[in-house]
C-alpha positions in Angstrom: 113.3 79.0 10.8 112.2 82.1 12.7 112.7 83.3 16.2 109.6 84.6 18.0 110.2 87.1 20.8 107.9 86.3 23.6 109.1 88.3 26.6 112.1 90.3 27.5 115.3 88.4 26.6 113.3 85.2 25.9 113.2 83.5 22.5 111.6 80.4 21.2 112.5 78.4 18.0 109.8 78.5 15.3 109.6 75.3 13.3 106.7 76.5 11.2 107.4 77.1 7.5 107.3 80.7 6.5 104.0 81.8 5.1 102.1 79.0 6.7 98.6 80.0 7.9 98.9 78.0 11.1 101.5 80.3 12.5 99.1 82.1 14.8 97.8 78.8 16.1 101.2 77.5 17.0 102.2 80.8 18.6 99.2 80.7 20.9 99.9 77.1 21.8 103.6 77.9 22.6 102.6 80.8 24.9 100.2 78.5 26.8 102.8 75.8 27.1 105.4 78.3 28.3 103.0 79.9 30.8 102.1 76.5 32.1 105.7 75.4 32.6 106.5 78.7 34.4 103.7 78.1 36.8 104.9 74.6 37.5 108.5 75.7 37.8 109.6 74.0 34.7 111.4 76.9 33.1 113.7 79.6 34.4 113.5 83.2 33.5 117.2 83.1 32.7 116.8 80.3 30.2 117.3 81.6 26.7 115.5 79.0 24.6 113.6 75.8 24.7 112.7 73.2 22.2 109.4 73.5 20.5 107.0 70.9 21.8 105.5 68.4 19.5 101.9 67.6 19.1 102.4 64.6 21.3 103.3 66.9 24.2 99.8 68.3 24.3 98.6 65.8 26.9 101.5 66.9 29.1 100.2 70.4 28.8 96.8 69.3 30.0 98.4 67.5 32.9 100.3 70.7 33.8 97.1 72.7 33.7 95.4 70.1 35.9 98.2 70.2 38.5 98.1 74.0 38.5 94.4 74.1 39.1 94.7 71.5 41.8 97.5 73.5 43.4 95.3 76.6 43.3 92.3 74.7 44.8 94.5 73.3 47.6 95.7 76.8 48.4 92.1 78.0 48.5 91.1 75.1 50.8 94.0 75.8 53.0 93.1 79.5 53.2 89.5 78.6 54.0 90.7 76.2 56.7 92.9 78.8 58.2 89.9 81.3 58.3 87.7 78.7 59.9 90.4 77.9 62.4 90.7 81.5 63.4 87.0 81.8 63.9 87.1 78.7 66.2 90.0 80.2 68.1 88.2 83.5 68.6 85.1 81.6 69.7 87.1 79.7 72.2 88.7 82.9 73.5 85.4 84.5 74.0 84.1 81.4 75.8 87.1 81.4 78.1 86.6 85.0 78.9 83.0 84.6 79.9 83.4 81.3 81.6 84.1 82.6 85.2 80.9 84.6 85.2 79.0 81.7 83.8 80.4 79.4 86.3 79.5 81.8 89.1 76.0 82.1 87.8 75.6 78.3 87.6 77.0 78.0 91.2 74.5 80.5 92.6 71.6 78.7 90.9 72.8 75.5 92.4 72.9 77.1 95.9 69.4 78.4 95.5 68.2 75.0 94.3 69.6 73.4 97.4 67.8 76.0 99.6 64.5 75.4 97.8 64.8 71.6 97.9 63.4 71.4 101.4 65.8 68.8 102.7 67.5 69.7 106.0 70.9 68.7 104.9 70.7 70.6 101.6 69.2 73.6 103.1 71.8 73.8 105.9 74.6 73.5 103.3 73.0 76.0 101.1 72.7 78.5 103.9 76.3 78.1 104.8 77.3 78.6 101.2 75.2 81.8 101.0 76.8 83.1 104.1 80.3 82.5 102.6 79.5 83.8 99.1 77.9 87.0 100.4 80.5 87.8 103.0 82.6 90.2 100.8 80.8 90.1 97.4 78.0 92.7 96.9 77.2 91.3 93.4 76.5 87.9 94.9 74.1 89.4 97.4 72.1 91.0 94.6 72.1 87.9 92.4 71.1 85.5 95.1 68.2 87.8 96.1 67.1 88.0 92.5 67.3 84.2 92.2 65.0 83.8 95.2 67.3 82.9 98.2 65.6 85.1 100.8 62.2 83.3 101.2 63.7 79.8 101.9 66.2 81.3 104.3 63.4 83.0 106.3 61.5 79.7 106.2 64.5 77.9 107.8 63.9 80.0 111.0 60.9 77.7 111.6 63.2 74.7 111.8 63.8 72.8 115.1 67.5 72.5 114.4 69.6 75.2 116.2 72.4 75.1 113.7 70.0 75.6 110.8 68.5 78.6 112.5 71.8 80.3 113.2 73.1 79.6 109.7 70.0 81.1 108.2 70.3 84.2 110.4 73.9 84.9 109.4 73.1 84.2 105.8 70.3 86.8 106.0 72.6 89.2 107.8 75.2 89.0 105.0 72.5 89.4 102.3 71.4 92.7 103.8 74.8 94.3 104.2 74.9 97.4 102.1 71.8 96.4 100.2 68.6 98.3 101.1 66.4 96.2 98.7 67.5 93.0 100.5 66.8 94.6 103.9 63.3 95.5 102.8 62.7 92.1 101.3 63.8 90.3 104.5 61.4 92.2 106.6 58.6 91.7 104.1 59.2 88.0 104.1 58.3 88.0 107.9 61.8 87.6 109.3 61.2 90.0 112.2 58.3 88.1 113.8 60.0 84.7 113.2 63.1 86.0 115.0 61.1 87.1 118.0 59.3 83.8 118.0 62.6 82.1 118.4 63.3 84.1 121.5 59.8 83.6 123.0 59.7 79.9 122.3 58.6 77.9 125.3 60.9 75.1 124.4 63.9 76.9 126.0 63.8 78.7 129.3 66.6 81.1 128.3 67.5 81.7 124.7 70.8 80.4 123.4 73.5 83.1 123.5 74.7 82.4 120.0 71.1 82.6 118.7 70.5 85.8 120.6 73.7 87.3 119.2 72.7 86.4 115.6 69.2 88.0 116.1 70.6 91.2 117.6 73.0 91.5 114.7 70.1 91.1 112.2 68.1 93.8 114.1 71.1 96.1 113.9 71.3 95.7 110.1 67.6 95.9 109.4 67.1 99.0 111.6 69.5 100.9 109.5 66.8 101.2 106.8 64.3 104.0 107.6 61.3 102.2 106.3 62.0 99.3 108.7 62.2 101.4 111.9 58.5 101.6 112.5 57.9 97.9 111.7 60.6 96.7 114.0 59.7 99.2 116.7 56.1 98.1 116.8 57.0 94.4 116.8 58.3 94.2 120.3 61.9 94.1 119.4 62.8 97.1 121.6 62.0 95.2 124.8 64.1 92.2 123.6 67.0 94.5 122.8 66.9 96.2 126.2 66.6 92.9 128.0 69.5 91.4 126.1 71.5 94.6 126.8 70.9 94.4 130.5 71.7 90.7 130.6 74.9 91.0 128.6 76.1 94.0 130.7 75.4 92.2 133.9 77.2 89.1 132.9 79.9 91.0 130.9 80.0 88.0 128.6 80.0 89.5 125.1 81.0 93.1 124.4 80.0 92.8 120.8 76.4 92.0 121.7 76.4 95.1 124.0 77.6 97.3 121.2 75.1 95.8 118.7 72.2 96.3 121.1 73.1 100.0 121.7 73.6 100.7 118.0 70.2 99.0 117.1 68.5 101.0 119.9 70.0 104.2 118.6 68.7 103.4 115.1 65.3 102.9 116.5 65.4 106.0 118.7 65.8 108.2 115.6 62.1 107.7 115.0 60.1 109.6 117.7 57.4 107.0 117.9 59.9 104.5 119.2 60.9 106.6 122.2 57.8 105.8 124.2 58.3 102.0 124.2 61.9 102.7 125.3 61.3 104.9 128.3 58.4 102.6 129.4 60.6 99.5 129.4 61.9 98.9 133.0 63.5 102.2 133.7 65.6 102.2 130.6 66.8 105.8 131.1 68.0 105.1 134.6 69.9 102.1 133.3 71.6 104.1 130.6 72.6 106.9 133.0 74.0 104.3 135.4 76.2 102.8 132.6 77.3 106.1 131.2 80.6 106.1 133.2 81.8 103.1 131.1 84.1 104.8 128.6 83.6 102.1 126.0 79.9 102.6 125.6 79.4 106.2 127.0 79.4 107.7 123.5 76.7 105.4 122.3 74.6 105.9 125.5 74.8 109.7 125.1 73.8 109.3 121.4 70.6 107.5 122.5 69.8 110.1 125.1 70.1 112.9 122.5 67.3 111.2 120.6 65.2 110.5 123.7 65.1 114.1 124.8 63.7 115.1 121.4 60.3 114.2 122.7 58.4 115.7 125.7 58.0 112.3 127.4 61.7 111.6 127.0 62.6 114.9 128.7 60.2 114.0 131.5 61.9 110.6 131.9 65.3 112.2 132.2 64.1 114.9 134.6 62.5 112.4 136.9 65.5 110.1 137.0 67.4 110.3 140.3 70.8 112.2 140.0 70.4 112.6 136.2 71.9 116.0 136.1 74.6 115.2 138.6 75.7 112.3 136.3 75.6 114.5 133.2 77.6 117.2 134.9 80.2 114.6 136.0 80.5 113.7 132.3 81.6 117.3 131.6 84.1 117.1 134.5 85.9 113.8 133.8 85.2 112.9 130.2 87.9 114.3 127.9 86.5 112.9 124.7 85.1 115.8 122.5 82.2 113.8 121.2 81.0 113.0 124.7 81.3 116.6 125.9 79.4 117.9 122.9 76.6 115.4 123.3 76.4 116.0 127.1 76.2 119.7 126.6 73.5 119.3 123.9 71.4 117.2 126.4 71.8 119.8 129.1 71.1 122.7 126.7 67.8 121.2 125.5 66.8 120.4 129.1 67.7 123.9 130.3 65.8 125.5 127.5 62.6 123.6 128.1 62.2 123.5 131.8 62.7 126.0 134.7 63.0 123.2 137.3 65.7 121.5 135.2 67.7 124.7 135.2 67.5 124.9 139.0 68.6 121.3 139.3 71.6 121.9 137.0 72.7 124.8 139.2 72.4 122.7 142.3 74.4 120.0 140.6 77.3 122.4 140.2 77.1 122.9 136.5 78.5 126.5 136.5 82.1 125.6 137.1 82.0 122.9 134.5 80.5 125.2 131.9 83.1 127.9 132.6 85.8 125.4 132.0 84.4 124.1 128.8 84.1 127.7 127.4 87.8 127.9 127.8 89.2 124.4 127.2 86.4 122.5 125.3 86.0 122.0 121.6 84.4 124.6 119.4 81.0 123.0 119.5 81.2 122.4 123.2 82.2 126.0 123.8 79.2 127.3 121.9 76.8 125.0 123.7 78.3 125.8 127.1 77.9 129.5 126.4 74.3 129.0 125.4 73.6 127.1 128.6 75.3 129.9 130.6 73.1 132.5 128.8 69.9 130.5 129.6 70.9 130.2 133.3 71.9 133.9 133.4 68.5 135.0 132.1 66.8 132.6 134.5 68.8 134.0 137.5 68.1 137.6 136.3 64.4 137.0 136.4 64.6 135.6 140.0 66.7 138.6 141.1 64.3 141.0 139.4 61.3 139.4 141.1 63.0 139.6 144.5 64.0 143.2 144.0 60.5 144.2 143.0 59.1 142.7 146.1 61.6 144.5 148.3 61.0 147.8 146.4 57.3 147.5 147.1 58.0 147.2 150.8 60.3 150.3 150.7 57.6 152.4 149.0 55.1 151.7 151.7 57.5 152.9 154.3 57.7 156.6 155.4 59.4 158.8 152.9 61.0 160.9 155.6 63.3 158.8 157.6 66.6 159.0 159.3 69.9 158.4 157.6 70.3 155.1 159.4 67.2 153.8 157.7 68.4 154.9 154.3 71.8 153.4 154.8 70.1 150.1 155.9 68.0 150.1 152.8 71.0 150.7 150.6 72.9 147.8 152.2 70.0 145.4 151.6 69.3 146.4 148.1 71.4 143.6 146.7 70.8 140.6 148.9 72.5 138.2 146.5 75.9 139.9 146.5 77.4 137.5 149.0 76.0 134.5 147.1 77.5 135.7 143.8 80.9 136.1 145.5 80.7 132.6 147.0 79.7 131.2 143.6 82.6 132.9 141.8 85.1 131.8 144.5 83.9 128.2 144.3 84.0 128.2 140.5 87.5 129.6 140.6 88.8 127.0 143.0 87.3 124.2 141.0 88.7 125.5 137.8 92.1 125.9 139.3 92.0 122.4 140.7 91.2 120.9 137.3 93.8 123.0 135.5 96.5 122.0 138.0 95.5 118.4 137.8 95.9 118.4 134.0 99.2 120.2 134.3 100.4 117.7 136.9 101.3 120.5 139.3 101.4 120.2 143.1 98.3 121.0 145.2 100.3 123.7 147.0 99.7 125.9 144.0 96.0 125.9 144.7 96.3 126.4 148.4 98.0 129.8 148.0 95.7 132.2 150.0 97.3 135.2 148.3 96.4 133.9 144.8 92.8 133.0 145.8 92.2 136.4 147.4 93.6 138.3 144.5 91.7 136.3 141.9 88.5 136.4 143.9 88.6 140.2 144.3 89.3 140.7 140.6 86.5 138.3 139.5 84.0 139.8 142.0 84.6 143.3 140.4 84.3 142.0 136.9 81.3 143.2 134.8 81.4 140.3 132.3 80.2 137.5 134.6 76.9 135.9 133.8 75.5 136.7 137.3 
């Protein structure tokens, strides 16, 4: 009996007689049996020997092979199942990630469907949802406009229900916030004329305040786009805004409406073609100047006036307004806001540059002392503009003095050349007839400046009343060569 070494430290008994030709066959069968039993866990690596299987054990070998193949197939199926499960899991994760965007898209489509359905209840609810969705979401504004929400909202302005009209107006207002394409689409859909028709409707004697406020807010948003300025200006909206501004100011009911009207009118006044309808509308310039002392709206009023004077007809309207320059000079005196001072000096600078009569009216309104103060205490821009106005007025005054001096010189030439010393001394004393006027102007300017400086410093009025101080300062100023006059 032989021992056949199969692997390291593993031996199997050989029952085959020596020299038998079937040795190789049995050897191969033994290897297969051992390998099968190892796969099935039937034999240990530490086991030294096993009994040689008989021929009757061959069916068992086939069963072991079958179980091994089944085990391998089960393992393959399990691996395939795990792979498919991972694919399903990744698909679910991707679906969960994109679900909020998909849900939002479906929600927006449903809102637009309700707007387009035509029913009053659905349209009203859809308009309210549009207003809420577009309040703080710029992407929803873009998506709703692309889905077609603007035309049905504009069509809702033809409704007889006040709530539907107001809801549609505020929905359109939110759609246009920060979106120029939507602003242009709203105007192209005919919203401007429909809004004006709501105000001019004969059903109501006076428009509803909430409806007017919503329309004014829409005009404010739409006029921010340059391409809409000419369309809205030619539609008659300017007269509506001015009328609403006067009504709200008189009743002092809604400060927000006043601010929105002024801002919308400022946007429209940027375009020069819109200035003429403004100044032709019920003394609009006079109304603005009368309201300029209100500190809450003075800055916006001055902004509108800076655009109005950019046209010749606007400058004529300001020049012909009663006490226009006195009011503007008062702004320089009591308004401490740098923006207001800079805008007021800009208006006065343009008016002084364009018209000789306006320069004379400014001097009569006492502008000199205010300009001198601004050149010392104003902002950098206000100082530059004040200096420019002083230069314009100095040149104008120099021309007047030169003309007067030439006239008097012509009279002196026609007189006899040989005269007494009294005549010569008389001519020399009258050669500068404006000397006393200049001294008075300097003294008045000094007193006004000192009064304002003392007032700002919270000093007593006795400081100003000092005759010694006034006389010394006047004498020093009258001898100065740096004065404009």
